[in-house]
Structure formats: C-alpha cells, structure tokens
C-alpha positions in Angstrom: -6.5 7.3 -3.4 -9.2 7.1 -0.8 -7.9 3.9 0.6 -4.4 5.4 1.0 -5.9 8.3 3.0 -7.9 5.8 5.1 -4.8 3.8 5.8 -3.0 6.9 7.1 -5.9 7.5 9.4 -5.8 3.9 10.6 -2.1 4.4 11.3 -3.1 7.2 13.6 -5.6 4.8 15.4 -8.8 6.2 14.0 -11.7 3.8 14.4 -13.8 5.5 11.8 -11.1 4.9 9.2 -11.4 1.1 9.7 -15.1 1.2 9.1 -14.7 3.5 6.1 -11.9 1.2 4.6 -14.2 -1.8 4.9 -17.1 0.1 3.4 -15.1 1.3 0.4 -13.8 -2.2 -0.2 -17.3 -3.6 -0.2 -18.5 -0.9 -2.6 -15.6 -1.4 -5.0 -16.2 -5.2 -4.9 -19.9 -4.6 -5.8 -19.0 -2.2 -8.6 -16.5 -4.8 -10.0 -19.2 -7.5 -9.9 -21.9 -5.3 -11.5 -19.6 -4.0 -14.3 -18.8 -7.6 -15.4 -15.5 -8.2 -13.6 -14.4 -11.7 -12.9 -16.2 -12.8 -9.7 -13.1 -14.4 -8.2 -11.0 -11.2 -8.8 -13.8 -9.0 -7.5 -14.1 -11.1 -4.3 -10.4 -11.0 -3.9 -10.8 -7.3 -3.2 -12.3 -8.3 0.2 -9.0 -9.8 1.2 -7.7 -6.5 2.4 -10.5 -5.7 4.9 -10.2 -9.3 6.2 -6.4 -8.8 6.7 -7.1 -5.5 8.3 -9.6 -7.1 10.7 -7.0 -9.7 11.7 -4.4 -7.1 12.4 -6.7 -4.7 14.3 -8.9 -7.1 16.3 -6.5 -7.5 19.2 -5.7 -3.8 19.3 -9.3 -2.5 18.9 -9.3 -0.8 22.3 -6.5 1.5 21.3 -8.5 3.0 18.4 -10.2 6.3 19.0 
C-alpha cells in the first residue's frame, strides 16, 4: 500500500518519494531476511529500487 502511494508521488515527479520507495524496499528486504525468508527471494525485493534508479537517473533534474 505504501509503495503504491509512493509510486503515485513518483509519477508526479516528487524526489522525496524516490528516496522513500528505496528506503521502504530496504526495510522490507531486511524484515524478510530476519524473519527467515529465503535470502534470494528477499534480495530480489531490491530489484524494484534498482529498476527505479535506472528509469529515473537520466531525468533526475525534473524531480522536485
């Protein structure tokens, strides 16, 4: 739910939402690792922030 709201904010070029999306993804990955989730699946959760970085890197100046 939080990620969906953050993605809407990213759609409206909000720089803080990119940082928050990455932070939430890292926290969720950590929780998955601590609670005994499969390490490969937990680390796969970091794929979304990486893709987000690839998509926003060239357009970073447009973000407010």
